[in-house]
C-alpha positions as CSV (number, residue, x, y, z in Angstrom):
1,X,33.5,7.1,-18.4
2,X,31.5,5.6,-21.3
3,X,33.1,5.2,-24.7
4,X,32.1,8.0,-27.1
5,X,30.9,5.5,-29.7
6,X,28.6,4.0,-27.1
7,X,27.2,7.3,-26.0
8,X,26.5,8.4,-29.6
9,X,24.4,5.2,-30.0
10,X,22.6,5.4,-26.7
11,X,18.8,5.7,-26.7
12,X,16.3,5.1,-23.9
13,X,15.4,1.7,-25.4
14,X,19.0,0.7,-25.6
15,X,19.5,1.7,-21.9
16,X,16.7,-0.6,-20.9
17,X,17.5,-3.6,-23.1
18,X,21.3,-3.9,-23.5
19,X,23.0,-6.6,-21.7
20,X,25.9,-5.4,-19.5
21,X,26.5,-8.1,-16.9
22,X,28.4,-6.6,-14.1
23,X,28.9,-9.6,-11.9
24,X,29.8,-13.3,-12.4
25,X,28.5,-14.7,-9.1
26,X,25.5,-16.9,-9.6
27,X,22.4,-15.8,-7.6
28,X,21.9,-17.7,-4.4
29,X,18.6,-18.2,-2.5
30,X,17.9,-15.8,0.4
31,X,14.9,-16.1,2.7
32,X,12.1,-13.6,2.9
33,X,10.3,-15.5,5.6
34,X,11.5,-18.2,7.9
35,X,8.3,-20.1,7.2
36,X,8.4,-20.2,3.4
37,X,8.4,-23.4,1.3
38,X,11.7,-24.7,0.1
39,X,10.4,-26.1,-3.1
40,X,11.5,-23.1,-5.2
41,X,14.9,-23.3,-3.5
42,X,15.4,-26.7,-4.9
43,X,14.4,-25.5,-8.4
44,X,16.7,-22.5,-8.2
45,X,19.6,-24.7,-7.3
46,X,18.9,-26.7,-10.4
47,X,18.8,-23.5,-12.6
48,X,15.1,-23.7,-13.1
49,X,12.7,-20.7,-13.1
50,X,10.5,-20.4,-9.9
51,X,6.7,-20.8,-10.1
52,X,4.9,-17.9,-11.6
53,X,7.9,-16.7,-13.6
54,X,7.0,-15.5,-17.0
55,X,9.0,-13.9,-19.8
56,X,8.3,-10.4,-20.8
57,X,6.5,-10.0,-24.2
58,X,9.7,-8.9,-25.9
59,X,12.1,-11.3,-24.0
60,X,13.2,-12.9,-27.3
61,X,14.9,-9.6,-28.3
62,X,17.0,-9.4,-25.1
63,X,20.1,-11.3,-24.1
64,X,19.6,-14.5,-22.0
65,X,21.3,-12.8,-19.1
66,X,18.4,-10.3,-18.9
67,X,15.8,-13.2,-18.6
68,X,17.2,-14.5,-15.3
69,X,14.8,-15.1,-12.5
70,X,15.5,-16.0,-8.9
71,X,13.7,-16.6,-5.6
72,X,13.6,-14.9,-2.3
73,X,13.2,-17.9,0.1
74,X,13.7,-19.3,3.6
75,X,16.9,-19.3,5.7
76,X,17.1,-23.0,6.2
77,X,17.6,-23.4,2.4
78,X,21.2,-22.6,3.3
79,X,23.0,-19.2,3.4
80,X,26.4,-18.2,4.5
81,X,28.5,-15.0,5.1
82,X,26.2,-13.2,7.5
83,X,27.8,-12.6,10.9
84,X,25.5,-9.9,12.3
85,X,23.5,-10.9,15.4
86,X,19.8,-11.5,14.8
87,X,17.5,-8.6,15.5
88,X,15.7,-8.6,18.8
89,X,12.3,-10.2,19.0
90,X,9.6,-7.7,18.0
91,X,7.3,-6.2,20.6
92,X,3.5,-6.6,20.1
93,X,1.8,-3.4,18.8
94,X,-1.3,-2.8,20.9
95,X,-3.5,-1.9,18.0
96,X,-6.0,-3.8,15.8
97,X,-5.4,-1.7,12.6
98,X,-2.4,0.1,11.2
99,X,-2.0,3.6,12.8
100,X,-1.8,6.7,10.5
101,X,1.6,7.1,8.8
102,X,2.8,3.7,10.1
103,X,4.0,1.1,7.5
104,X,2.6,-2.4,7.2
105,X,4.9,-5.2,6.2
106,X,2.7,-8.3,5.6
107,X,4.0,-11.8,4.7
108,X,1.1,-14.2,4.0
109,X,1.3,-17.7,2.5
110,X,-0.6,-18.3,-0.7
111,X,-1.0,-16.2,-3.8
112,X,-1.0,-12.5,-4.3
113,X,-4.7,-12.0,-4.1
114,X,-4.8,-13.7,-0.7
115,X,-1.8,-11.6,0.5
116,X,-3.5,-8.3,-0.3
117,X,-6.8,-9.4,1.2
118,X,-5.1,-10.4,4.5
119,X,-3.2,-7.1,4.6
120,X,-6.4,-5.1,4.0
121,X,-7.8,-6.7,7.2
122,X,-5.2,-4.7,9.1
123,X,-5.8,-1.4,7.3
124,X,-8.3,1.3,8.2
125,X,-10.7,1.7,5.4
126,X,-13.2,3.8,7.3
127,X,-12.8,6.6,4.8
128,X,-14.9,4.6,2.3
129,X,-18.6,5.3,2.4
130,X,-21.3,3.5,0.5
131,X,-21.4,4.6,-3.1
132,X,-18.0,6.4,-3.0
133,X,-15.8,6.4,-6.1
134,X,-12.2,5.1,-5.9
135,X,-9.5,5.5,-8.4
136,X,-6.6,3.0,-8.2
137,X,-3.5,4.5,-9.7
138,X,-1.4,1.7,-11.0
139,X,2.1,1.7,-12.5
140,X,2.0,0.6,-16.1
141,X,5.0,2.2,-17.6
142,X,5.2,-0.5,-20.3
143,X,3.5,-3.5,-21.7
144,X,5.7,-5.9,-19.6
145,X,4.2,-7.9,-16.8
146,X,4.8,-7.6,-13.0
147,X,7.2,-6.6,-11.5
148,X,7.8,-4.3,-14.5
149,X,4.3,-3.1,-13.8
150,X,1.7,-3.4,-11.0
151,X,0.5,-6.9,-10.1
152,X,-3.0,-7.5,-11.5
153,X,-3.6,-10.0,-8.7
154,X,-3.2,-7.2,-6.1
155,X,-5.5,-4.9,-7.9
156,X,-8.1,-7.5,-8.3
157,X,-8.0,-8.2,-4.5
158,X,-8.3,-4.5,-3.6
159,X,-11.2,-4.0,-6.0
160,X,-13.0,-7.0,-4.5
161,X,-12.6,-5.7,-0.9
162,X,-13.6,-2.1,-1.9
163,X,-16.8,-3.4,-3.5
164,X,-17.6,-5.7,-0.6
165,X,-17.4,-2.6,1.6
166,X,-19.8,-0.6,-0.5
167,X,-17.7,1.3,-3.1
168,X,-19.6,2.5,-6.2
169,X,-17.4,3.3,-9.2
170,X,-14.0,1.7,-9.0
171,X,-11.5,2.8,-11.6
172,X,-8.1,1.4,-12.5
173,X,-6.1,4.1,-14.3
174,X,-2.7,5.2,-15.7
175,X,-0.8,6.4,-18.7
176,X,2.3,4.5,-19.9
177,X,5.8,6.0,-20.2
178,X,6.6,8.3,-23.2
179,X,8.9,5.8,-24.8
180,X,5.7,3.6,-25.3
181,X,2.8,6.0,-25.4
182,X,2.3,9.7,-26.2
183,X,-0.7,12.1,-26.2
184,X,0.6,15.5,-27.4
185,X,-1.1,18.6,-28.7
186,X,-0.4,17.3,-32.2
187,X,-1.8,13.8,-31.9
188,X,-1.1,10.3,-30.5
189,X,1.6,7.6,-30.5
190,X,0.2,4.2,-29.4
191,X,-2.0,3.8,-26.4
192,X,-1.9,2.7,-22.8
193,X,-4.9,0.5,-23.6
194,X,-2.6,-1.6,-25.7
195,X,0.0,-1.8,-22.9
196,X,-2.7,-3.1,-20.5
197,X,-3.4,-5.9,-23.0
198,X,0.1,-7.3,-22.6
199,X,1.0,-6.5,-19.0
200,X,-2.0,-8.3,-17.6
201,X,-3.9,-5.3,-16.2
202,X,-6.4,-5.4,-19.1
203,X,-7.9,-8.5,-17.5
204,X,-9.3,-6.3,-14.7
205,X,-12.0,-5.0,-17.1
206,X,-14.3,-7.7,-15.7
207,X,-14.2,-6.3,-12.2
208,X,-13.4,-2.5,-12.6
209,X,-13.6,0.4,-15.0
210,X,-10.4,0.9,-16.9
211,X,-9.4,4.5,-17.7
212,X,-6.4,5.7,-19.8
213,X,-5.4,9.3,-19.4
214,X,-4.1,9.4,-23.0
215,X,-7.6,8.8,-24.2
216,X,-8.6,12.3,-23.0
217,X,-8.6,15.5,-25.0
218,X,-5.4,17.6,-24.8
219,X,-7.2,20.5,-23.2
220,X,-10.3,19.1,-21.5
221,X,-8.6,15.8,-20.5
222,X,-6.2,17.6,-18.1
223,X,-6.5,20.3,-15.4
224,X,-4.1,22.8,-14.0
225,X,-2.7,21.6,-10.7
226,X,-2.8,23.6,-7.5
227,X,0.9,23.2,-6.5
228,X,2.3,23.0,-3.0
229,X,4.3,25.8,-1.4
230,X,7.9,26.0,-2.5
231,X,7.3,23.9,-5.6
232,X,9.9,23.3,-8.4
233,X,7.5,23.8,-11.4
234,X,7.9,27.3,-12.9
235,X,5.5,26.6,-15.8
236,X,2.9,24.8,-13.6
237,X,1.7,21.3,-14.0
238,X,-1.2,19.6,-15.9
239,X,-2.9,16.5,-14.4
240,X,-5.4,14.0,-15.7
241,X,-8.9,15.6,-15.3
242,X,-10.5,12.4,-13.9
243,X,-8.9,13.2,-10.6
244,X,-11.8,15.7,-10.0
245,X,-14.4,13.0,-10.6
246,X,-13.4,10.7,-7.8
247,X,-13.8,10.7,-4.0
248,X,-10.7,8.7,-3.2
249,X,-7.3,7.7,-4.7
250,X,-5.2,4.6,-3.8
251,X,-1.7,4.2,-5.2
252,X,-0.7,0.6,-6.2
253,X,2.9,0.8,-7.5
254,X,5.6,-1.8,-7.7
255,X,9.2,-1.9,-6.3
256,X,11.8,-1.7,-9.0
257,X,15.2,-0.5,-9.9
258,X,15.4,2.2,-12.5
259,X,18.3,2.8,-14.9
260,X,17.9,6.6,-14.9
261,X,16.4,7.4,-11.5
262,X,17.9,4.6,-9.5
263,X,14.6,3.3,-8.3
264,X,10.8,3.7,-8.7
265,X,8.2,3.4,-6.0
266,X,4.8,5.1,-5.3
267,X,5.8,8.8,-5.6
268,X,7.6,8.2,-8.9
269,X,4.6,6.4,-10.3
270,X,2.8,9.7,-10.0
271,X,4.5,10.8,-13.2
272,X,1.6,8.9,-14.9
273,X,-0.8,11.7,-14.0
274,X,1.1,14.3,-16.1
275,X,0.3,15.6,-19.5
276,X,3.0,15.2,-22.1
277,X,4.4,18.7,-21.8
278,X,4.6,18.5,-18.0
279,X,6.4,15.2,-18.4
280,X,9.0,16.9,-20.6
281,X,9.4,19.7,-18.1
282,X,10.2,17.1,-15.4
283,X,13.1,15.7,-17.4
284,X,14.3,18.9,-19.1
285,X,14.5,21.0,-16.0
286,X,16.1,18.1,-14.1
287,X,18.2,19.6,-11.4
288,X,15.2,19.1,-9.1
289,X,14.0,15.9,-10.8
290,X,13.2,14.0,-7.6
291,X,11.6,16.9,-5.8
292,X,9.5,17.6,-8.9
293,X,7.9,14.2,-9.1
294,X,7.4,14.0,-5.4
295,X,5.4,17.2,-5.6
296,X,2.9,15.7,-8.0
297,X,1.2,13.8,-5.2
298,X,1.1,16.9,-2.9
299,X,-0.9,19.0,-5.3
300,X,-4.2,19.9,-3.8
301,X,-6.2,17.8,-6.3
302,X,-4.4,14.6,-5.3
303,X,-3.5,15.2,-1.7
304,X,-7.0,15.7,-0.4
305,X,-8.2,12.5,-2.2
306,X,-5.2,10.3,-1.4
307,X,-6.0,7.5,1.1
308,X,-3.4,4.7,0.8
309,X,-0.3,3.4,-0.9
310,X,-0.3,-0.4,-1.2
311,X,2.3,-2.5,-3.0
312,X,2.0,-6.2,-3.7
313,X,5.4,-7.7,-4.4
314,X,4.9,-11.1,-5.9
315,X,8.3,-10.3,-7.5
316,X,10.8,-7.4,-7.2
317,X,12.8,-6.1,-10.2
318,X,16.4,-5.7,-9.0
319,X,18.9,-3.7,-11.0
320,X,18.0,-2.6,-14.5
321,X,14.5,-1.2,-14.8
322,X,12.1,0.3,-15.3
323,X,10.9,-2.1,-18.0
324,X,13.3,-5.0,-17.6
325,X,15.8,-6.2,-15.0
326,X,16.6,-9.1,-12.7
327,X,13.3,-10.6,-11.6
328,X,13.3,-12.1,-8.1
329,X,10.2,-14.0,-7.1
330,X,9.0,-13.3,-3.5
331,X,7.9,-16.3,-1.5
332,X,5.7,-15.6,0.3
333,X,4.4,-12.4,-1.4
334,X,5.3,-9.2,0.5
335,X,2.7,-6.4,0.9
336,X,3.9,-2.9,1.9
337,X,1.2,-0.4,2.8
338,X,0.9,3.0,4.4
339,X,-1.3,6.1,4.5
340,X,2.0,8.1,4.2
341,X,3.5,8.1,0.7
342,X,6.9,9.2,2.0
343,X,7.0,6.5,4.7
344,X,5.8,3.8,2.2
345,X,8.6,4.8,-0.2
346,X,11.2,5.0,2.5
347,X,10.5,1.3,3.4
348,X,10.3,0.3,-0.3
349,X,13.7,1.9,-0.9
350,X,15.2,0.0,2.0
351,X,13.7,-3.2,0.7
352,X,15.1,-2.7,-2.8
353,X,18.6,-1.7,-1.6
354,X,18.7,-4.6,0.9
355,X,17.8,-7.2,-1.7
356,X,20.2,-5.8,-4.2
357,X,23.0,-6.0,-1.5
358,X,22.1,-9.4,-0.1
359,X,20.4,-11.6,-2.7
360,X,23.5,-12.4,-4.7
361,X,21.6,-11.5,-7.8
362,X,23.5,-10.9,-11.0
363,X,22.5,-7.6,-12.6
364,X,20.6,-8.2,-15.8
365,X,21.3,-5.4,-18.3
366,X,22.5,-1.9,-17.6
367,X,22.3,-0.7,-14.0
368,X,21.9,2.8,-12.5
369,X,25.1,4.8,-11.7
370,X,25.1,8.3,-10.5
371,X,27.9,9.2,-12.9
372,X,26.0,8.1,-16.0
373,X,22.4,9.2,-15.0
374,X,22.8,12.9,-16.1
375,X,23.9,11.7,-19.5
376,X,21.0,9.3,-19.8
377,X,18.5,11.9,-18.8
378,X,20.0,14.4,-21.2
379,X,19.5,12.0,-24.1
380,X,16.0,11.2,-22.9
381,X,14.9,14.8,-22.6
382,X,16.3,15.3,-26.1
383,X,13.9,12.7,-27.4
384,X,16.2,9.7,-27.6
385,X,14.0,6.5,-27.5
386,X,10.7,8.5,-27.1
387,X,7.8,7.6,-29.3
388,X,6.8,10.1,-31.9
389,X,4.4,9.2,-34.8
390,X,1.5,11.6,-34.9
391,X,2.5,12.9,-31.5
392,X,5.6,14.5,-33.0
393,X,8.8,15.5,-31.2
394,X,8.8,15.5,-27.4
395,X,9.4,19.1,-26.5
396,X,8.2,21.9,-24.2
397,X,9.1,25.4,-23.3
398,X,10.6,24.6,-20.0
399,X,13.9,25.9,-18.8
400,X,16.7,23.4,-19.0
401,X,18.9,22.2,-16.1
402,X,21.2,19.2,-15.7
403,X,20.0,16.1,-13.9
404,X,21.3,15.9,-10.3
405,X,21.5,12.3,-9.0
406,X,21.0,11.2,-5.4
407,X,22.6,8.8,-3.0
408,X,19.7,6.6,-2.0
409,X,21.8,3.5,-1.7
410,X,23.8,4.6,1.4
411,X,20.7,5.3,3.4
412,X,17.0,6.2,3.1
413,X,17.9,9.7,4.1
414,X,19.6,10.1,0.7
415,X,16.4,9.4,-1.2
416,X,15.5,12.9,-2.3
417,X,11.9,12.2,-3.3
418,X,11.3,10.7,0.2
419,X,12.9,13.8,1.8
420,X,10.7,16.1,-0.2
421,X,7.6,14.0,0.6
422,X,8.4,14.4,4.3
423,X,8.9,18.2,3.9
424,X,5.4,18.4,2.3
425,X,3.7,16.3,4.9
426,X,4.9,17.9,8.2
427,X,8.6,17.2,8.3
428,X,10.9,14.2,8.6
429,X,9.7,11.9,11.4
430,X,12.0,11.0,14.3
431,X,11.0,7.4,13.6
432,X,8.6,5.4,11.4
433,X,6.6,2.7,13.0
434,X,6.7,-0.5,11.0
435,X,4.3,-3.3,12.0
436,X,4.8,-6.8,10.8
437,X,1.8,-9.0,9.9
438,X,1.7,-12.7,9.2
439,X,4.9,-14.7,8.9
440,X,8.1,-13.5,10.6
441,X,10.6,-11.7,8.4
442,X,14.1,-13.3,7.8
443,X,16.7,-11.9,10.2
444,X,19.1,-10.9,7.4
445,X,16.4,-8.9,5.5
446,X,15.3,-7.1,8.7
447,X,18.9,-6.3,9.7
448,X,19.4,-4.8,6.2
449,X,16.3,-2.7,6.6
450,X,17.6,-1.5,9.9
451,X,21.0,-0.7,8.5
452,X,19.6,1.3,5.5
453,X,17.2,3.1,7.7
454,X,19.9,4.1,10.1
455,X,17.7,4.0,13.1
456,X,14.6,5.4,11.4
457,X,12.4,2.2,11.7
458,X,10.6,1.2,14.9
459,X,9.6,-2.4,14.3
460,X,6.7,-4.2,16.0
461,X,4.2,-6.9,15.1
462,X,0.5,-7.5,15.3
463,X,-0.6,-9.9,18.0
């Protein structure tokens, strides 16, 4: 139980920035691929930051423990304590491209751009016709760089491939979290455009059109959503109007822990579509929080345009989150992709949980707990840590209900947003086909995915 003095002082920003180290074991190096270079392993053992590590823009305001970086590396760097037998060798999938609803796990040497381009060679992009418009929905909750936000390298690679295949208008779009950016009926507080300038996504202006939902008019900039059957939105939902201007939508989120929600993947990144009052409804009527944000992507306006979820993980943000946490560099970069949002997020959840359980990483800052999450959400829905300025107080006329946490850490079947996504897309599958591409995955990581999936994942590999 948190001390009353601490609870009285809590704000959203404090939740994300306070140091509360919960472990004393130094991070050790775990493999992602048995073929990865060991150079970063040597640096990690000497206490150095791996290649590509970069402090967040406000890192100087955070405790040193929150600036820790680590590496996900190869098995022959040395690891002990695992007694589980290695998983069986993977069968070869007799397909050239990823089947519908299957999940691609691609490990490619080189940088993030190369990783995404290699992965796209195994994805079916036949939905794209010459001149079509594509909106790439990124995750830019804050002005902090990847993995706090989507990797610009991955977006750049996708834009390049789409244009090579004949795409016309390619748009990179989002609206940041309400603690950083607001667009209310009264006015504005800051802008997503400013966040893009510090998180690296602004550099994409040379290859794509950048669009910020908060630049739109309160009325004409948003449309009333056509909600799925059995939805949890009694007051309806307002989505960014640009949805109706595009032919296709691709989600490019990131994998991260989240102090309030536990984790954030593709379906949670859909909160960026919402108008300010709908965002407040989500947090204020929070008994169905996970189901609510899952339903955003199954509105008619999004569902009939959605084509693909693709995540480039140059790094993963373990513990903490959404804006700061323990940053672990992935070597080689890991790409997760699927035409099924729920299946993509099932695998992303298993990856996050497995890495948090096996990496030996020390939590940087406050971590998610089911006991504290309702209190955190209550403060947040009440406006603690939310930007105001000309936007005014964060309020709506929604009914109020207490946040109900979920048990995603025990198994993927406990991730309520994934369960709701399956309900809205035909039902929970008996199994999810997962096809590996590129370098083989480390046995410990794959065994962790199997354990968290509890028999859900059917692994194979491309020839």
